[in-house]
C-alpha positions as CSV (number, residue, x, y, z in Angstrom):
1,M,6.4,49.6,-2.0
2,K,7.2,50.6,-5.6
3,Q,5.2,53.7,-6.9
4,S,3.7,51.7,-9.9
5,T,2.4,49.0,-7.5
6,L,0.9,51.7,-5.2
7,K,-0.8,53.3,-8.2
8,K,-2.3,49.9,-9.2
9,L,-3.6,49.3,-5.6
10,L,-5.1,52.8,-5.5
11,F,-6.8,52.3,-8.9
12,F,-8.2,49.0,-7.7
13,C,-9.5,50.5,-4.5
14,L,-11.1,53.5,-6.2
15,S,-12.8,51.3,-8.9
16,S,-13.9,48.5,-6.6
17,P,-17.4,48.6,-4.9
18,L,-15.7,47.2,-1.8
19,C,-13.7,50.4,-1.4
20,L,-16.3,53.0,-2.3
21,S,-17.5,55.2,0.4
22,P,-21.2,54.8,1.5
23,A,-22.0,58.3,0.3
24,M,-20.7,57.4,-3.1
25,A,-22.4,54.1,-3.8
26,A,-24.9,53.2,-1.2
27,D,-27.7,55.6,-2.1
28,L,-27.9,56.7,-5.8
29,Y,-27.5,53.3,-7.4
30,A,-27.9,50.9,-4.5
31,T,-28.3,47.2,-5.3
32,Q,-31.6,47.4,-3.4
33,D,-32.9,49.3,-6.5
34,Y,-30.7,48.2,-9.4
35,L,-29.6,44.7,-10.5
36,T,-26.2,45.9,-11.7
37,G,-25.7,48.4,-8.8
38,D,-23.3,51.2,-9.2
39,W,-20.9,49.6,-11.8
40,G,-18.0,49.9,-9.4
41,G,-18.7,53.6,-8.9
42,Y,-18.7,54.5,-12.5
43,R,-22.4,54.9,-12.7
44,S,-22.3,57.6,-9.9
45,T,-19.4,59.2,-11.7
46,M,-21.4,59.4,-14.9
47,F,-24.4,60.8,-13.0
48,D,-22.2,63.5,-11.4
49,S,-21.0,64.4,-15.0
50,G,-24.7,64.7,-16.2
51,V,-25.3,61.3,-17.8
52,D,-28.0,58.9,-16.5
53,I,-28.6,55.6,-18.2
54,A,-31.6,53.3,-17.3
55,L,-32.7,49.9,-18.6
56,S,-35.7,47.9,-17.4
57,Y,-37.4,44.6,-18.5
58,T,-41.1,44.0,-17.7
59,P,-42.6,40.6,-18.7
60,E,-46.3,39.9,-18.0
61,P,-47.4,36.3,-18.3
62,A,-51.2,35.8,-17.8
63,A,-53.8,33.0,-18.1
64,S,-57.5,32.9,-18.4
65,V,-58.6,30.1,-16.1
66,S,-62.4,30.4,-16.4
67,G,-65.0,32.1,-18.6
68,G,-64.4,34.2,-21.7
69,Y,-63.9,32.7,-25.2
70,N,-61.1,30.3,-24.3
71,Q,-58.9,29.2,-21.4
72,T,-55.3,29.5,-22.2
73,N,-52.2,31.7,-21.5
74,T,-50.0,34.3,-23.2
75,Y,-46.7,36.0,-22.5
76,L,-45.6,39.5,-23.5
77,H,-43.0,42.0,-22.4
78,N,-41.7,45.6,-22.6
79,I,-38.1,46.6,-22.6
80,N,-37.5,50.3,-21.8
81,A,-34.2,52.1,-22.3
82,A,-33.7,55.7,-21.3
83,L,-31.0,58.3,-21.5
84,T,-31.2,61.5,-19.5
85,L,-28.6,64.3,-20.0
86,D,-28.3,67.1,-17.4
87,L,-27.6,70.0,-19.8
88,E,-26.7,72.3,-16.9
89,K,-23.7,70.0,-16.1
90,I,-22.8,69.3,-19.7
91,L,-23.5,72.6,-21.5
92,S,-24.2,75.0,-18.7
93,I,-27.9,75.4,-19.7
94,K,-29.5,75.9,-16.3
95,K,-32.1,73.6,-14.9
96,T,-32.5,71.8,-18.3
97,V,-32.4,68.1,-19.2
98,F,-32.7,66.1,-22.4
99,I,-34.6,62.8,-22.3
100,A,-34.7,60.0,-24.8
101,K,-36.4,56.7,-24.4
102,Y,-36.7,53.5,-26.5
103,S,-39.3,50.8,-26.1
104,S,-39.3,47.3,-27.5
105,R,-42.5,45.2,-27.1
106,S,-43.6,41.8,-28.3
107,G,-46.0,39.0,-27.3
108,D,-49.7,38.2,-27.5
109,N,-52.3,39.9,-25.5
110,L,-54.6,37.5,-23.6
111,S,-57.7,39.8,-23.7
112,E,-57.9,40.4,-27.4
113,L,-57.2,36.8,-28.4
114,Y,-59.0,34.7,-25.7
115,V,-61.2,36.7,-23.3
116,A,-63.4,38.6,-25.8
117,P,-61.5,38.3,-29.0
118,G,-61.5,40.9,-31.7
119,S,-62.1,38.1,-34.2
120,T,-62.2,34.3,-34.1
121,E,-61.6,31.6,-36.7
122,N,-65.3,31.1,-37.6
123,G,-65.9,34.8,-37.6
124,R,-68.7,34.5,-35.0
125,Y,-67.3,37.0,-32.5
126,E,-65.7,40.3,-33.7
127,Y,-65.5,42.9,-31.0
128,G,-62.7,45.1,-32.2
129,E,-60.1,46.4,-29.7
130,Y,-60.2,45.3,-26.1
131,F,-59.9,48.5,-24.1
132,N,-59.2,47.3,-20.5
133,K,-56.6,44.7,-21.3
134,S,-55.4,42.3,-18.6
135,Q,-51.8,42.9,-19.5
136,E,-50.8,46.6,-19.6
137,A,-47.5,46.1,-21.4
138,F,-49.3,45.3,-24.6
139,G,-49.4,47.9,-27.3
140,G,-47.1,49.3,-30.0
141,Q,-45.6,45.8,-30.8
142,T,-42.4,47.0,-32.2
143,T,-39.1,48.6,-31.3
144,K,-39.6,52.4,-31.4
145,L,-38.4,55.8,-30.3
146,V,-40.7,57.1,-27.5
147,N,-39.6,60.3,-25.7
148,F,-37.2,62.8,-27.4
149,Q,-37.6,65.9,-25.4
150,I,-36.2,68.9,-23.6
151,S,-37.5,69.7,-20.1
152,T,-36.5,73.0,-18.4
153,E,-37.4,75.0,-15.4
154,I,-37.9,78.6,-16.5
155,S,-38.4,79.9,-13.0
156,D,-39.5,78.6,-9.6
157,E,-43.1,78.7,-10.9
158,W,-42.8,77.9,-14.6
159,S,-41.5,74.8,-16.3
160,L,-41.6,73.7,-20.0
161,D,-41.4,70.4,-21.9
162,F,-41.2,70.2,-25.7
163,G,-40.2,67.8,-28.4
164,R,-41.6,64.3,-28.8
165,L,-43.7,63.8,-25.7
166,V,-45.7,61.1,-24.0
167,M,-49.0,62.6,-22.9
168,N,-49.5,60.5,-19.8
169,D,-46.0,61.3,-18.5
170,L,-47.5,64.7,-17.9
171,F,-51.3,64.3,-17.5
172,L,-53.7,61.8,-16.1
173,R,-50.9,60.2,-14.0
174,S,-50.3,58.8,-10.6
175,D,-47.4,56.8,-9.0
176,L,-50.1,54.5,-7.6
177,Y,-51.6,53.3,-10.9
178,C,-49.0,50.7,-11.9
179,N,-49.3,48.8,-8.7
180,F,-51.8,47.0,-10.9
181,M,-51.4,44.9,-14.1
182,N,-54.7,45.6,-15.9
183,N,-54.6,48.4,-18.5
184,A,-57.8,49.9,-17.0
185,V,-55.7,52.0,-14.7
186,C,-52.0,51.2,-15.1
187,G,-50.5,54.0,-17.1
188,S,-53.7,56.1,-17.0
189,P,-57.5,55.4,-16.8
190,K,-58.3,54.1,-20.3
191,G,-61.6,55.9,-20.8
192,V,-59.8,59.0,-22.0
193,F,-58.2,57.1,-24.9
194,T,-61.4,56.0,-26.5
195,P,-61.2,57.3,-29.1
196,Y,-57.4,57.8,-29.5
197,A,-57.5,61.5,-29.1
198,L,-54.4,61.4,-26.8
199,N,-51.3,59.3,-26.8
200,A,-49.8,57.2,-24.0
201,Y,-46.5,55.3,-23.5
202,P,-45.0,53.8,-25.7
203,D,-46.5,56.2,-28.2
204,A,-45.4,59.8,-28.4
205,T,-46.0,62.8,-30.6
206,V,-44.6,66.3,-31.2
207,G,-45.9,68.6,-28.6
208,A,-45.3,71.1,-25.8
209,H,-46.3,71.2,-22.1
210,V,-46.2,74.0,-19.7
211,K,-46.8,73.9,-15.9
212,Y,-47.4,76.9,-13.6
213,Q,-47.2,76.4,-9.9
214,A,-49.4,79.2,-8.7
215,T,-49.2,78.5,-5.0
216,D,-48.0,75.8,-2.7
217,M,-51.3,74.1,-3.2
218,F,-52.3,74.8,-6.8
219,D,-50.7,73.8,-10.2
220,L,-52.0,74.5,-13.6
221,K,-50.9,72.5,-16.6
222,L,-51.5,72.9,-20.4
223,G,-50.4,70.7,-23.3
224,L,-50.6,71.0,-27.1
225,F,-49.9,67.8,-29.1
226,D,-50.1,66.8,-32.8
227,G,-53.2,64.7,-33.2
228,S,-52.0,62.4,-36.0
229,W,-49.8,60.0,-34.0
230,T,-51.9,57.0,-34.9
231,R,-51.2,57.7,-38.6
232,Q,-47.5,57.9,-38.3
233,D,-44.9,55.1,-38.9
234,S,-44.5,52.7,-36.0
235,N,-40.8,53.2,-35.6
236,G,-41.2,56.5,-33.7
237,W,-39.1,58.6,-36.0
238,D,-42.0,60.0,-38.0
239,W,-42.2,63.7,-37.1
240,S,-44.8,64.6,-39.7
241,M,-47.6,66.9,-38.3
242,G,-51.1,68.0,-39.1
243,R,-52.4,64.8,-40.6
244,N,-55.3,64.6,-38.1
245,G,-55.7,67.8,-36.2
246,V,-54.3,68.8,-32.8
247,A,-54.9,67.7,-29.3
248,I,-55.2,70.2,-26.4
249,I,-55.3,69.2,-22.8
250,G,-55.5,71.2,-19.5
251,E,-55.3,70.0,-15.9
252,M,-55.8,71.8,-12.6
253,Q,-54.1,70.1,-9.6
254,L,-55.1,71.0,-6.0
255,F,-52.5,69.6,-3.5
256,F,-53.3,69.1,0.2
257,D,-49.9,67.3,0.6
258,R,-47.3,67.2,-2.1
259,A,-45.5,64.4,-0.1
260,A,-42.1,65.9,-0.9
261,S,-40.6,63.7,1.9
262,G,-42.1,60.5,0.6
263,G,-45.3,58.6,0.5
264,A,-48.4,59.1,-1.6
265,Q,-49.7,62.5,-2.6
266,Q,-52.9,64.1,-1.3
267,V,-54.2,65.7,-4.5
268,V,-57.3,66.3,-6.6
269,K,-56.9,66.7,-10.4
270,L,-59.5,68.1,-12.8
271,G,-58.8,68.0,-16.6
272,A,-60.3,68.3,-20.0
273,N,-59.0,67.6,-23.5
274,Y,-60.1,68.3,-27.1
275,N,-58.9,66.8,-30.4
276,S,-59.9,68.5,-33.6
277,G,-59.2,65.4,-35.8
278,D,-61.5,62.9,-37.5
279,F,-62.7,59.7,-35.8
280,D,-64.6,56.6,-36.9
281,N,-68.3,56.7,-36.1
282,F,-69.5,53.4,-34.8
283,K,-73.1,54.1,-35.8
284,T,-72.8,55.6,-39.3
285,G,-69.6,54.0,-40.4
286,E,-68.4,57.4,-41.5
287,T,-66.2,59.9,-39.7
288,T,-67.0,62.5,-37.0
289,S,-64.8,65.6,-36.5
290,G,-63.8,66.6,-33.0
291,S,-63.7,64.8,-29.7
292,Y,-63.5,65.9,-26.1
293,S,-63.5,64.4,-22.6
294,V,-63.3,65.5,-19.0
295,Y,-61.8,63.7,-16.0
296,L,-61.5,63.9,-12.3
297,L,-58.7,62.1,-10.5
298,S,-57.6,61.9,-6.9
299,D,-54.9,60.2,-4.8
300,W,-55.3,60.4,-1.0
301,K,-53.0,59.2,1.7
302,L,-55.3,58.1,4.5
303,F,-52.6,57.5,7.0
304,A,-48.8,56.9,7.3
305,E,-47.2,54.6,9.8
306,E,-45.2,56.3,12.5
307,N,-41.8,54.8,11.8
308,D,-41.9,55.5,8.0
309,I,-43.9,58.1,6.1
310,N,-43.7,56.0,2.9
311,Q,-45.6,53.2,4.6
312,G,-49.4,53.3,5.0
313,L,-52.7,53.3,3.2
314,A,-53.5,55.4,0.1
315,L,-56.7,55.6,-2.0
316,L,-56.9,56.3,-5.7
317,G,-59.9,57.2,-7.8
318,S,-60.9,58.4,-11.2
319,I,-63.9,59.4,-13.3
320,V,-63.7,59.8,-17.1
321,A,-66.5,61.1,-19.3
322,N,-66.4,61.2,-23.1
323,S,-68.5,63.5,-25.2
324,D,-70.0,61.2,-27.9
325,E,-70.7,57.5,-27.6
326,E,-70.8,57.2,-31.3
327,I,-67.1,57.6,-31.4
328,A,-66.0,56.9,-27.8
329,G,-65.9,53.2,-26.9
330,L,-66.2,54.0,-23.2
331,P,-68.6,57.0,-22.6
332,M,-68.1,56.7,-18.8
333,S,-65.6,54.9,-16.7
334,Y,-64.9,54.9,-12.9
335,T,-62.1,53.5,-10.8
336,L,-61.7,53.2,-7.1
337,G,-58.9,51.4,-5.2
338,F,-56.2,51.4,-2.6
339,V,-52.5,50.6,-2.1
340,Y,-51.0,49.7,1.2
341,E,-47.3,49.9,1.5
342,G,-45.5,48.0,4.3
343,L,-48.6,46.1,5.5
344,I,-46.6,43.0,6.6
345,P,-43.9,43.5,9.3
346,T,-40.4,43.2,7.9
347,R,-41.8,43.7,4.3
348,D,-41.6,47.5,4.5
349,R,-41.4,48.1,0.7
350,D,-44.0,45.6,-0.5
351,K,-47.4,46.9,-1.7
352,L,-50.8,45.4,-1.5
353,G,-53.3,46.7,-4.0
354,F,-57.0,46.4,-4.8
355,M,-59.1,48.2,-7.4
356,V,-62.5,48.2,-9.0
357,T,-63.1,49.6,-12.5
358,I,-66.6,50.1,-13.9
359,A,-66.7,50.8,-17.6
360,E,-69.8,51.8,-19.5
361,H,-69.5,50.7,-23.1
362,S,-71.1,52.5,-26.0
363,E,-74.2,50.7,-27.3
364,Y,-73.0,51.5,-30.8
365,N,-69.6,50.0,-30.4
366,T,-70.6,46.4,-31.3
367,Y,-69.2,43.8,-33.6
368,T,-66.3,45.1,-35.8
369,H,-67.0,48.7,-34.6
370,D,-70.1,48.7,-36.9
371,Y,-73.5,49.3,-35.4
372,I,-75.7,46.2,-35.5
373,P,-79.3,46.6,-34.1
374,G,-80.1,44.2,-31.3
375,K,-76.5,43.7,-30.2
376,I,-76.2,45.8,-27.1
377,R,-73.1,45.8,-24.9
378,G,-73.3,45.7,-21.1
379,T,-71.3,47.5,-18.4
380,E,-68.0,45.9,-17.7
381,T,-66.9,45.5,-14.1
382,L,-63.3,44.6,-13.3
383,L,-61.7,43.7,-9.9
384,E,-58.0,43.3,-9.4
385,L,-56.0,42.2,-6.3
386,T,-52.2,42.4,-6.4
387,Y,-49.3,42.0,-4.1
388,N,-46.0,43.6,-5.2
389,F,-42.9,41.9,-3.7
390,R,-39.9,44.2,-3.6
391,L,-37.0,41.7,-3.7
392,G,-34.0,43.9,-3.9
393,Y,-31.5,44.1,-6.8
394,G,-34.1,46.1,-8.7
395,I,-36.5,43.1,-8.9
396,E,-40.2,43.3,-8.3
397,V,-42.6,40.4,-8.6
398,M,-46.3,41.2,-8.5
399,P,-48.9,38.4,-8.7
400,S,-52.3,39.6,-10.0
401,F,-55.8,38.2,-9.6
402,Q,-58.5,39.7,-11.9
403,Y,-62.2,39.0,-12.1
404,I,-64.1,40.5,-15.0
405,S,-67.9,40.6,-15.7
406,N,-69.1,41.4,-19.2
407,P,-65.5,41.4,-20.5
408,N,-65.0,44.3,-23.0
409,G,-68.7,45.0,-22.5
410,S,-69.7,41.7,-24.1
411,K,-72.7,39.8,-22.7
412,D,-72.0,36.8,-24.9
413,F,-69.3,35.4,-22.6
414,D,-69.2,34.1,-19.0
415,N,-67.4,36.1,-16.4
416,V,-63.6,35.8,-16.6
417,T,-60.9,34.9,-14.1
418,V,-57.4,35.9,-15.0
419,L,-54.2,35.0,-13.1
420,G,-51.0,36.8,-14.0
421,T,-47.7,38.0,-12.8
422,K,-45.9,41.3,-13.5
423,L,-42.1,41.1,-13.2
424,N,-40.0,44.2,-13.3
425,V,-36.2,44.3,-13.4
426,N,-34.3,47.6,-13.2
427,F,-30.8,47.0,-14.5
């Protein structure tokens, strides 16, 4: 065989997924988890060189089939692109990575238009923003920069993140939350964002976050963020600071099982935040300076199946309390739910989820966020049942059934039934 022909065959074998060794292609970017797999081995090669590229597409069609203002359907989506650079491999900066993310969102939100609308054509109903939206991918309807950050491990106990940060990447988070489609819990419990004292994906702001792992059981986290992210340009490249105070948040985490080998955590989290900025006062129509809230979260793996520690039943719960119902749309909110992974035999990666959220709405947050005597909101109760089908090739399909009483705290509408589907594709 000629040498040039041998070289061509070797090149074909090394670049073809058919010839890659299992250690090279089967795990890191397996087609079970990614639609485009390992790119013939090049994706693993890039990762080994310190470069990781991710792209996902998440559409969420939903329909109101009974109750509310109107029965109809909407469609919206989020496209997330991420670049992670391992600076230890690229620049020899030990235990340090650079992360950049872009988000592109579009589409109409069912809740704000048709369940309890912020406004209607005849002007009869004007409720302002809908907090616990039926489709979590709504928000920041533009293409924008999200994360732009450096994350480093200073020592075995200390780690630091700084740059343009997303608060709920670091606080108020759980891997269980986005087994649901409703924004009441997916991402983070929404009570802490009323008012907008803290940011959440896809919004970010300049800040710093430090974590101290005091013991095997105890972590302490502290974050400092610019408080003016709602007043910046929507493209994500506005780095101006100080236009509306600062936000400070701290969180203590007590781990009974960090679940390093897989499965849900067993953890209790207690946190508090304060924002020194100005917020609209529902009652007076003026502004009130300063806002704080406290929260208690927990994930708890009740049991794991014998053959796979990832499979089994886990509980999730949260309580969020805001300081002032004249500026906080949700003075109190509570969530309790469960996720069961691998309930059905042969469907080991599927997840069944059920959750209940009870949201107490401020009596002052009535029509158009202006206080109108005699118009009192009620307590909103939201139930959601989901089943997440893991189909391979990075594709997940999650039907969602939601039943909502007093939607957005309004007593003017009948209870609402929402059917939806959350599709996620990791490329």
